[in-house]
A tleap script that builds the chain and sets N, CA, C and O, in Angstrom:
source leaprc.protein.ff14SB
mol = sequence {
  NMET ILE ARG ILE ALA LEU ARG GLY LEU TRP
  LEU LEU TRP LEU PHE PRO LEU SER LEU GLN
  ALA GLN SER GLU ILE ARG ILE ASP ALA GLU
  TYR ALA GLU VAL TRP PHE THR GLU VAL VAL
  VAL ASP LEU GLU GLN ARG TYR PRO ILE ARG
  PHE PHE TYR ALA PRO GLU TRP VAL ASP SER
  LEU SER ILE THR LEU LYS ALA GLN GLN GLN
  SER LEU SER GLU PHE LEU PRO VAL LEU LEU
  GLN GLY THR GLY CSER
}
set mol.1.N position { -25.526 38.972 60.385 }
set mol.1.CA position { -26.601 39.524 59.593 }
set mol.1.C position { -26.083 40.057 58.246 }
set mol.1.O position { -26.678 39.833 57.192 }
set mol.2.N position { -24.935 40.779 58.327 }
set mol.2.CA position { -24.364 41.322 57.095 }
set mol.2.C position { -23.920 40.197 56.175 }
set mol.2.O position { -24.106 40.281 54.962 }
set mol.3.N position { -23.323 39.125 56.750 }
set mol.3.CA position { -22.868 38.008 55.919 }
set mol.3.C position { -24.043 37.338 55.206 }
set mol.3.O position { -23.921 36.946 54.046 }
set mol.4.N position { -25.168 37.206 55.885 }
set mol.4.CA position { -26.353 36.610 55.258 }
set mol.4.C position { -26.831 37.502 54.116 }
set mol.4.O position { -27.165 37.014 53.036 }
set mol.5.N position { -26.862 38.803 54.359 }
set mol.5.CA position { -27.293 39.739 53.318 }
set mol.5.C position { -26.348 39.694 52.128 }
set mol.5.O position { -26.787 39.741 50.979 }
set mol.6.N position { -25.048 39.604 52.402 }
set mol.6.CA position { -24.078 39.558 51.304 }
set mol.6.C position { -24.201 38.270 50.510 }
set mol.6.O position { -24.045 38.277 49.289 }
set mol.7.N position { -24.480 37.162 51.191 }
set mol.7.CA position { -24.697 35.914 50.466 }
set mol.7.C position { -25.950 36.019 49.603 }
set mol.7.O position { -25.972 35.514 48.480 }
set mol.8.N position { -26.984 36.666 50.113 }
set mol.8.CA position { -28.195 36.895 49.325 }
set mol.8.C position { -27.902 37.767 48.125 }
set mol.8.O position { -28.409 37.523 47.030 }
set mol.9.N position { -27.075 38.792 48.334 }
set mol.9.CA position { -26.667 39.673 47.233 }
set mol.9.C position { -25.933 38.863 46.174 }
set mol.9.O position { -26.184 39.032 44.981 }
set mol.10.N position { -25.049 38.003 46.588 }
set mol.10.CA position { -24.283 37.154 45.667 }
set mol.10.C position { -25.232 36.282 44.845 }
set mol.10.O position { -25.085 36.190 43.626 }
set mol.11.N position { -26.188 35.654 45.488 }
set mol.11.CA position { -27.126 34.774 44.780 }
set mol.11.C position { -28.011 35.549 43.816 }
set mol.11.O position { -28.257 35.092 42.699 }
set mol.12.N position { -28.490 36.711 44.232 }
set mol.12.CA position { -29.317 37.519 43.339 }
set mol.12.C position { -28.524 37.973 42.129 }
set mol.12.O position { -29.064 38.055 41.026 }
set mol.13.N position { -27.270 38.263 42.321 }
set mol.13.CA position { -26.450 38.726 41.219 }
set mol.13.C position { -26.179 37.597 40.235 }
set mol.13.O position { -26.220 37.813 39.024 }
set mol.14.N position { -25.905 36.405 40.733 }
set mol.14.CA position { -25.539 35.294 39.857 }
set mol.14.C position { -26.713 34.739 39.061 }
set mol.14.O position { -26.519 34.235 37.955 }
set mol.15.N position { -27.879 34.819 39.579 }
set mol.15.CA position { -29.036 34.155 38.968 }
set mol.15.C position { -29.205 34.438 37.484 }
set mol.15.O position { -29.349 33.485 36.718 }
set mol.16.N position { -29.196 35.699 37.022 }
set mol.16.CA position { -29.492 35.927 35.609 }
set mol.16.C position { -28.311 35.764 34.645 }
set mol.16.O position { -28.488 35.894 33.434 }
set mol.17.N position { -27.138 35.487 35.153 }
set mol.17.CA position { -25.974 35.442 34.272 }
set mol.17.C position { -25.605 34.017 33.890 }
set mol.17.O position { -25.800 33.082 34.667 }
set mol.18.N position { -25.080 33.866 32.709 }
set mol.18.CA position { -24.566 32.565 32.285 }
set mol.18.C position { -23.102 32.463 32.661 }
set mol.18.O position { -22.422 33.480 32.797 }
set mol.19.N position { -22.616 31.256 32.829 }
set mol.19.CA position { -21.214 31.055 33.163 }
set mol.19.C position { -20.301 31.527 32.038 }
set mol.19.O position { -19.201 32.015 32.296 }
set mol.20.N position { -20.734 31.391 30.830 }
set mol.20.CA position { -19.921 31.818 29.698 }
set mol.20.C position { -19.686 33.326 29.750 }
set mol.20.O position { -18.560 33.782 29.553 }
set mol.21.N position { -20.719 34.091 30.007 }
set mol.21.CA position { -20.583 35.546 30.066 }
set mol.21.C position { -19.672 35.956 31.213 }
set mol.21.O position { -18.892 36.897 31.067 }
set mol.22.N position { -19.751 35.279 32.340 }
set mol.22.CA position { -18.903 35.596 33.481 }
set mol.22.C position { -17.441 35.387 33.149 }
set mol.22.O position { -16.599 36.201 33.530 }
set mol.23.N position { -17.125 34.317 32.451 }
set mol.23.CA position { -15.729 34.005 32.187 }
set mol.23.C position { -15.096 35.001 31.216 }
set mol.23.O position { -13.871 35.126 31.193 }
set mol.24.N position { -15.877 35.698 30.430 }
set mol.24.CA position { -15.343 36.644 29.467 }
set mol.24.C position { -15.023 38.006 30.077 }
set mol.24.O position { -14.203 38.744 29.531 }
set mol.25.N position { -15.641 38.344 31.172 }
set mol.25.CA position { -15.434 39.651 31.796 }
set mol.25.C position { -14.193 39.589 32.688 }
set mol.25.O position { -14.062 38.708 33.537 }
set mol.26.N position { -13.296 40.539 32.476 }
set mol.26.CA position { -12.085 40.673 33.294 }
set mol.26.C position { -12.144 42.022 33.996 }
set mol.26.O position { -12.376 43.049 33.358 }
set mol.27.N position { -11.936 42.018 35.295 }
set mol.27.CA position { -12.076 43.223 36.106 }
set mol.27.C position { -10.704 43.804 36.446 }
set mol.27.O position { -9.818 43.105 36.940 }
set mol.28.N position { -10.553 45.088 36.171 }
set mol.28.CA position { -9.411 45.885 36.624 }
set mol.28.C position { -9.986 46.968 37.519 }
set mol.28.O position { -10.712 47.846 37.052 }
set mol.29.N position { -9.663 46.910 38.798 }
set mol.29.CA position { -10.241 47.886 39.725 }
set mol.29.C position { -9.367 48.013 40.966 }
set mol.29.O position { -8.702 47.065 41.382 }
set mol.30.N position { -9.387 49.191 41.535 }
set mol.30.CA position { -8.700 49.429 42.799 }
set mol.30.C position { -9.540 50.399 43.620 }
set mol.30.O position { -9.892 51.481 43.152 }
set mol.31.N position { -9.854 50.006 44.833 }
set mol.31.CA position { -10.667 50.825 45.731 }
set mol.31.C position { -10.009 50.852 47.103 }
set mol.31.O position { -9.529 49.827 47.588 }
set mol.32.N position { -9.989 52.004 47.714 }
set mol.32.CA position { -9.452 52.157 49.058 }
set mol.32.C position { -10.487 52.867 49.915 }
set mol.32.O position { -10.719 54.067 49.767 }
set mol.33.N position { -11.099 52.116 50.806 }
set mol.33.CA position { -12.121 52.644 51.717 }
set mol.33.C position { -13.213 53.411 50.978 }
set mol.33.O position { -13.531 54.551 51.316 }
set mol.34.N position { -13.776 52.763 49.967 }
set mol.34.CA position { -14.842 53.355 49.157 }
set mol.34.C position { -16.161 52.682 49.544 }
set mol.34.O position { -16.204 51.470 49.753 }
set mol.35.N position { -17.221 53.460 49.636 }
set mol.35.CA position { -18.526 52.891 49.976 }
set mol.35.C position { -18.951 51.874 48.923 }
set mol.35.O position { -18.705 52.059 47.731 }
set mol.36.N position { -19.584 50.812 49.369 }
set mol.36.CA position { -20.025 49.740 48.487 }
set mol.36.C position { -20.869 50.279 47.327 }
set mol.36.O position { -20.684 49.862 46.183 }
set mol.37.N position { -21.777 51.185 47.609 }
set mol.37.CA position { -22.641 51.721 46.549 }
set mol.37.C position { -21.835 52.445 45.475 }
set mol.37.O position { -22.193 52.393 44.298 }
set mol.38.N position { -20.757 53.116 45.860 }
set mol.38.CA position { -19.900 53.789 44.883 }
set mol.38.C position { -19.150 52.766 44.026 }
set mol.38.O position { -18.977 52.964 42.823 }
set mol.39.N position { -18.711 51.685 44.642 }
set mol.39.CA position { -18.038 50.616 43.905 }
set mol.39.C position { -18.989 50.025 42.876 }
set mol.39.O position { -18.607 49.812 41.726 }
set mol.40.N position { -20.217 49.760 43.282 }
set mol.40.CA position { -21.215 49.178 42.382 }
set mol.40.C position { -21.489 50.105 41.201 }
set mol.40.O position { -21.541 49.651 40.057 }
set mol.41.N position { -21.663 51.388 41.466 }
set mol.41.CA position { -21.912 52.349 40.387 }
set mol.41.C position { -20.743 52.335 39.403 }
set mol.41.O position { -20.952 52.312 38.190 }
set mol.42.N position { -19.534 52.349 39.914 }
set mol.42.CA position { -18.352 52.334 39.053 }
set mol.42.C position { -18.307 51.054 38.212 }
set mol.42.O position { -18.100 51.119 37.000 }
set mol.43.N position { -18.496 49.909 38.834 }
set mol.43.CA position { -18.440 48.633 38.110 }
set mol.43.C position { -19.547 48.527 37.063 }
set mol.43.O position { -19.308 48.047 35.955 }
set mol.44.N position { -20.751 48.972 37.405 }
set mol.44.CA position { -21.860 48.906 36.449 }
set mol.44.C position { -21.642 49.837 35.256 }
set mol.44.O position { -22.117 49.554 34.156 }
set mol.45.N position { -20.936 50.932 35.465 }
set mol.45.CA position { -20.649 51.845 34.361 }
set mol.45.C position { -19.559 51.306 33.444 }
set mol.45.O position { -19.579 51.564 32.240 }
set mol.46.N position { -18.623 50.570 33.994 }
set mol.46.CA position { -17.478 50.096 33.213 }
set mol.46.C position { -17.632 48.698 32.624 }
set mol.46.O position { -16.927 48.345 31.679 }
set mol.47.N position { -18.538 47.905 33.167 }
set mol.47.CA position { -18.695 46.515 32.728 }
set mol.47.C position { -20.176 46.190 32.520 }
set mol.47.O position { -21.038 46.845 33.105 }
set mol.48.N position { -20.474 45.197 31.704 }
set mol.48.CA position { -21.879 44.817 31.475 }
set mol.48.C position { -22.405 43.917 32.599 }
set mol.48.O position { -22.780 42.766 32.374 }
set mol.49.N position { -22.419 44.466 33.796 }
set mol.49.CA position { -22.904 43.725 34.962 }
set mol.49.C position { -23.882 44.600 35.735 }
set mol.49.O position { -23.848 45.826 35.629 }
set mol.50.N position { -24.750 43.966 36.508 }
set mol.50.CA position { -25.721 44.680 37.338 }
set mol.50.C position { -25.779 44.026 38.713 }
set mol.50.O position { -25.737 42.801 38.835 }
set mol.51.N position { -25.875 44.852 39.738 }
set mol.51.CA position { -26.019 44.387 41.115 }
set mol.51.C position { -27.421 44.734 41.591 }
set mol.51.O position { -27.963 45.783 41.244 }
set mol.52.N position { -27.996 43.854 42.381 }
set mol.52.CA position { -29.309 44.082 42.984 }
set mol.52.C position { -29.175 43.851 44.479 }
set mol.52.O position { -28.724 42.792 44.914 }
set mol.53.N position { -29.568 44.845 45.262 }
set mol.53.CA position { -29.437 44.753 46.713 }
set mol.53.C position { -30.360 45.766 47.360 }
set mol.53.O position { -30.809 46.723 46.728 }
set mol.54.N position { -30.631 45.536 48.626 }
set mol.54.CA position { -31.405 46.499 49.413 }
set mol.54.C position { -30.414 47.485 50.038 }
set mol.54.O position { -29.417 47.059 50.621 }
set mol.55.N position { -30.666 48.782 49.929 }
set mol.55.CA position { -29.720 49.769 50.465 }
set mol.55.C position { -29.350 49.529 51.936 }
set mol.55.O position { -28.210 49.779 52.328 }
set mol.56.N position { -30.276 49.057 52.736 }
set mol.56.CA position { -29.965 48.836 54.151 }
set mol.56.C position { -28.959 47.702 54.366 }
set mol.56.O position { -28.342 47.624 55.429 }
set mol.57.N position { -28.786 46.835 53.387 }
set mol.57.CA position { -27.783 45.761 53.491 }
set mol.57.C position { -26.368 46.319 53.412 }
set mol.57.O position { -25.443 45.737 53.979 }
set mol.58.N position { -26.187 47.434 52.720 }
set mol.58.CA position { -24.841 47.903 52.399 }
set mol.58.C position { -24.561 49.343 52.816 }
set mol.58.O position { -23.523 49.892 52.448 }
set mol.59.N position { -25.443 49.954 53.560 }
set mol.59.CA position { -25.308 51.384 53.841 }
set mol.59.C position { -24.066 51.752 54.644 }
set mol.59.O position { -23.685 52.923 54.657 }
set mol.60.N position { -23.422 50.804 55.310 }
set mol.60.CA position { -22.222 51.127 56.083 }
set mol.60.C position { -21.006 50.312 55.646 }
set mol.60.O position { -20.027 50.225 56.387 }
set mol.61.N position { -21.055 49.719 54.465 }
set mol.61.CA position { -19.963 48.855 54.016 }
set mol.61.C position { -18.931 49.625 53.209 }
set mol.61.O position { -19.260 50.346 52.267 }
set mol.62.N position { -17.696 49.457 53.595 }
set mol.62.CA position { -16.575 50.111 52.931 }
set mol.62.C position { -15.717 49.041 52.258 }
set mol.62.O position { -15.499 47.968 52.821 }
set mol.63.N position { -15.233 49.336 51.056 }
set mol.63.CA position { -14.477 48.373 50.261 }
set mol.63.C position { -13.046 48.845 50.075 }
set mol.63.O position { -12.794 50.004 49.747 }
set mol.64.N position { -12.110 47.922 50.290 }
set mol.64.CA position { -10.713 48.138 49.971 }
set mol.64.C position { -10.223 46.900 49.254 }
set mol.64.O position { -10.177 45.821 49.846 }
set mol.65.N position { -9.856 47.032 47.991 }
set mol.65.CA position { -9.354 45.886 47.229 }
set mol.65.C position { -8.680 46.350 45.958 }
set mol.65.O position { -8.848 47.486 45.512 }
set mol.66.N position { -7.905 45.429 45.381 }
set mol.66.CA position { -7.254 45.685 44.103 }
set mol.66.C position { -7.401 44.430 43.252 }
set mol.66.O position { -7.147 43.321 43.722 }
set mol.67.N position { -7.808 44.608 42.014 }
set mol.67.CA position { -7.972 43.486 41.083 }
set mol.67.C position { -7.331 43.848 39.754 }
set mol.67.O position { -7.518 44.948 39.232 }
set mol.68.N position { -6.578 42.910 39.221 }
set mol.68.CA position { -5.954 43.106 37.916 }
set mol.68.C position { -6.305 41.922 37.034 }
set mol.68.O position { -5.848 40.802 37.265 }
set mol.69.N position { -7.118 42.179 36.026 }
set mol.69.CA position { -7.519 41.151 35.059 }
set mol.69.C position { -8.104 39.900 35.732 }
set mol.69.O position { -7.865 38.777 35.289 }
set mol.70.N position { -8.865 40.111 36.799 }
set mol.70.CA position { -9.526 38.993 37.460 }
set mol.70.C position { -10.817 38.670 36.734 }
set mol.70.O position { -11.547 39.567 36.312 }
set mol.71.N position { -11.093 37.384 36.591 }
set mol.71.CA position { -12.381 37.002 36.029 }
set mol.71.C position { -13.466 37.429 37.007 }
set mol.71.O position { -13.204 37.614 38.195 }
set mol.72.N position { -14.651 37.579 36.514 }
set mol.72.CA position { -15.760 37.991 37.363 }
set mol.72.C position { -15.997 36.980 38.481 }
set mol.72.O position { -16.292 37.358 39.614 }
set mol.73.N position { -15.869 35.704 38.161 }
set mol.73.CA position { -16.088 34.670 39.184 }
set mol.73.C position { -14.997 34.693 40.254 }
set mol.73.O position { -15.243 34.236 41.370 }
set mol.74.N position { -13.818 35.201 39.958 }
set mol.74.CA position { -12.762 35.374 40.965 }
set mol.74.C position { -12.960 36.669 41.747 }
set mol.74.O position { -12.695 36.731 42.948 }
set mol.75.N position { -13.422 37.689 41.056 }
set mol.75.CA position { -13.539 39.015 41.650 }
set mol.75.C position { -14.672 39.123 42.681 }
set mol.75.O position { -14.486 39.713 43.745 }
set mol.76.N position { -15.820 38.566 42.375 }
set mol.76.CA position { -16.980 38.751 43.261 }
set mol.76.C position { -16.775 38.232 44.681 }
set mol.76.O position { -17.136 38.933 45.626 }
set mol.77.N position { -16.217 37.045 44.878 }
set mol.77.CA position { -15.984 36.622 46.267 }
set mol.77.C position { -15.032 37.572 47.016 }
set mol.77.O position { -15.219 37.824 48.206 }
set mol.78.N position { -14.031 38.086 46.330 }
set mol.78.CA position { -13.105 39.035 46.951 }
set mol.78.C position { -13.843 40.330 47.312 }
set mol.78.O position { -13.656 40.879 48.398 }
set mol.79.N position { -14.670 40.801 46.402 }
set mol.79.CA position { -15.456 42.004 46.662 }
set mol.79.C position { -16.341 41.814 47.886 }
set mol.79.O position { -16.384 42.674 48.765 }
set mol.80.N position { -17.032 40.709 47.943 }
set mol.80.CA position { -17.978 40.489 49.045 }
set mol.80.C position { -17.288 40.150 50.359 }
set mol.80.O position { -17.827 40.454 51.423 }
set mol.81.N position { -16.123 39.536 50.317 }
set mol.81.CA position { -15.361 39.277 51.539 }
set mol.81.C position { -14.690 40.536 52.055 }
set mol.81.O position { -14.445 40.675 53.253 }
set mol.82.N position { -14.397 41.447 51.148 }
set mol.82.CA position { -13.670 42.663 51.536 }
set mol.82.C position { -14.556 43.737 52.092 }
set mol.82.O position { -14.066 44.822 52.402 }
set mol.83.N position { -15.836 43.491 52.234 }
set mol.83.CA position { -16.723 44.530 52.732 }
set mol.83.C position { -16.675 44.632 54.236 }
set mol.83.O position { -16.328 43.685 54.942 }
set mol.84.N position { -17.034 45.815 54.704 }
set mol.84.CA position { -17.108 46.038 56.131 }
set mol.84.C position { -15.772 46.325 56.783 }
set mol.84.O position { -15.700 46.430 58.007 }
set mol.85.N position { -14.719 46.456 56.005 }
set mol.85.CA position { -13.390 46.707 56.590 }
set mol.85.C position { -13.194 48.173 56.895 }
set mol.85.O position { -12.137 48.564 57.390 }
savepdb mol mol.pdb
quit
């Protein structure tokens, strides 16, 4: 169920963005057991990106990951695979 919701989150996020804009954004981030909603708030404050999701999809998801100069298209699959750990 969570994987389906995360795939839906991925699709909703990608829809309004162009590939050109994605390739220009480089993510530097490190999170250790941080709630998904906190990660999203941090990323939205630091980068010109927006996430759309239903709170019940992510209310128990914890994120642990490190990214150094990753393109947005590289970072998002890692972010979404790293949830629930």
